[in-house]
TIBA-137581 format. One record per atom (N, C-alpha, C, CB): residue in three letters; y, z, x. Coordinates in pm, whole numbers, plus 50000, padded with zeros to 5 digits. Each point is the difference from the previous one (the first is absolute). Glycine has a CB too. Layout:
TIBA-137581
ALAYZX ...
END
This chain:
TIBA-137581
MET512125057849007 MET499254989350061 MET498615005050035 MET502124989750090 LYS496895001949884 LYS498625003650032 LYS499774999450150 LYS499244991349776 LYS499875017050272 LYS499615000050141 LYS498594994450011 LYS501485020050050 THR498304972450055 THR498664995050027 THR499205010850071 THR500854976150012 ALA497855021949996 ALA499145009650069 ALA500395001150147 ALA498134994849841 VAL502224994250221 VAL500395000250141 VAL501315007750018 VAL498834977850038 GLU502135020249871 GLU501275007250009 GLU499785015149984 GLU501204979849909 ILE497925024150004 ILE499705014349982 ILE499355005650126 ILE499724996549752 ALA499374995950308 ALA499365004550124 ALA501035001650112 ALA497874988549932 ILE503065002150079 ILE501055000950102 ILE500845012649977 ILE500064974850020 PHE500335027749857 PHE500805011849968 PHE499275012850040 PHE501084987549811 ARG497655013450155 ARG499235012250031 ARG499815001950150 ARG498834997549781 ILE500974991850292 ILE499855001250145 ILE501315004150064 ILE498194982649997 LYS502935012349952 LYS501315004350051 LYS500185015049980 LYS500964977249951 GLN498555028149937 GLN500075014449976 GLN499175007650103 GLN500354995749754 LEU498504998850283 LEU499165006650100 LEU500695000250137 LEU497954992749874 GLN502774996850160 GLN500664999050130 GLN501015011250021 GLN499674975449992 ILE500955029249901 ILE501045010250011 ILE499465012850063 ILE501144990249800 GLY497635013550166 GLY499435012550048 GLY499314999250136 GLY499745005849766 LEU500224982550294 LEU499284998650127 LEU500875004150118 LEU498654981549900 SER500725025150196 SER500725003750121 SER499484992550122 SER500425022649902 SER498334973550096 SER499394993250113 SER500474985550005 SER498015015249985 SER502424980650132 SER500474986150014 SER498854990149983 SER501815007950154 SER496984995749884 SER498874990849983 SER499674998249852 SER499095007050224 GLN501065003649698 GLN499794998949856 GLN501064991249937 GLN498945022649997 LYS502294978850047 LYS501104992049947 LYS499784985250033 LYS501565019650024 ILE497994977650098 ILE499734986250040 ILE498884994149915 ILE500755005250235 ALA498205002749742 ALA498884995249919 ALA500474996849858 ALA498405013650138 LEU502444994949804 LEU500504997449866 LEU500954988149997 LEU499755024349948 GLU501004973750159 GLU500874988150008 GLU499154987350000 GLU501755013450126 GLN497124987049941 GLN499104988450001 GLN499434997649861 GLN499435004450240 VAL500225006349692 VAL499514998849862 VAL501094994249912 VAL498445019550033 MET502804984949986 MET501134994949921 MET500194985050024 MET501105022650011 ASP498744973050113 ASP500124985750030 ASP498944992049924 ASP500925005550228 ILE497864999849771 ILE498914993349928 ILE500314999549850 ILE498355007850174 LEU502165003349773 LEU500325000349857 LEU501164990849965 LEU499185023449993 GLU501794975350096 GLU501104990649975 GLU499484985649996 GLU501615015850114 GLN497444981049973 GLN499374986849997 GLN499244998149869 GLN499805000050252 ALA499505010549705 ALA499264999349874 ALA500964998349883 ALA498195014450097 LYS502964992149909 LYS501004998749893 LYS500494985649990 LYS500695023950034 ALA499554969750079 ALA500444986150001 ALA498924990849943 ALA501465004850200 MET497304997849837 MET498884992149948 MET499865001949849 MET498835001950222 GLU501325010549734 GLU499905003249858 GLU501084992549921 GLU499055022850057 LYS502164976849999 LYS501094992949933 LYS499674985149986 LYS501655016850091 GLU497814977450014 GLU499614985849995 GLU498944997749894 GLU500544997650243 GLN498515011549746 GLN498934998549901 GLN500565000949858 GLN498375009950163 VAL502544999449815 VAL500615001349867 VAL500824987449968 VAL500085025250025 GLU500654969950074 GLU500794987849981 GLU499104988149967 GLU501735008950159 ASP497194989749916 ASP499054989149972 ASP499445001149859 ASP499414999050244 ALA500225013049715 ALA499445002149866 ALA501044996849893 ALA498465017650092 TYR502784986349933 TYR501074997549904 TYR500194984949980 TYR501135021550067 TYR499014971350043 TYR500234985649989 TYR498784992649946 TYR501615001750189 GLN497205002849848 GLN498794993649946 GLN499905002449851 GLN498845002850220 GLY501505009249736 GLY499995003049857 GLY501024991749924 GLY499245023150053 ALA501954975350005 ALA501034991949936 ALA499564985449993 ALA501785015850082 LEU497614979450026 LEU499534986250004 LEU498894997949898 LEU500624998450243 ASP498445010849750 ASP498904998849905 ASP500525000149857 ASP498465011350164 GLU502524997349809 GLU500575000749866 GLU500714986949966 GLU500265025050022 HIS500474969750075 HIS500724987449978 HIS499024988549972 HIS501855008150151 ASN497044992049921 ASN499004989449984 ASN498975003249891 ASN500314994550240 CYS499915016749689 CYS499095004449893 CYS498575001850051 CYS501454988149835 ILE498435017450283 ILE498685002850057 ILE499745015049981 ILE500184980950173 TYR498755022249759 TYR499675014049976 TYR498655003050064 TYR501325000149784 SER498645010850287 SER498805003750073 SER498955005749906 SER501375004450202 THR497394992549828 THR498895005849925 THR499475012450071 THR499414977349910 LYS501175025950208 LYS499575011750076 LYS500785012349956 LYS499404985350195 SER499945026149811 SER500705012549977 SER500795003550126 SER498225008049835 PHE502745001050151 PHE500755004250118 PHE499065005950105 PHE502015004349857 GLU497065004150101 GLU499075006450094 GLU499214989550078 GLU499825019949848 GLN499734969750084 GLN499254989550067 GLN500904992750100 GLN498524997249796 TYR502704999550162 TYR500964993450090 TYR500285008850121 TYR501034988049804 TYR499265024850172 TYR500335009250109 TYR498845001250099 TYR501525012649845 ASN497284989250103 ASN498855001650089 ASN499754987450081 ASN499005016149838 GLU501174972350102 GLU499804987450073 GLU501114997650102 GLU498824990749800 THR502395013850170 THR501154996950084 THR500255010450109 THR500984988349806 PHE498855024550162 PHE500455010550091 PHE498905008750059 PHE502065000049872 LYS496785000650070 LYS498945008550055 LYS499394993350121 LYS499535009749772 LEU500154998550325 LEU499394994850123 LEU498534997949984 LEU501725011550132 
END
């Protein structure tokens, strides 16, 4: 199964937590993990939206004239 970027980040941070001894460091990493879990949920929603929009566009024979890079930059870049 493929891993998303957020899932890889969560895995790597969990590895960092193992070596920590300071409770304040552990708390800080737990807060980061909470943020990443929220990001993972958001990422899943975005993938789901893209999947259903793609299926709908295919069903309606709507084809985009935009490149993926153009779509991504317009949709996700700040």
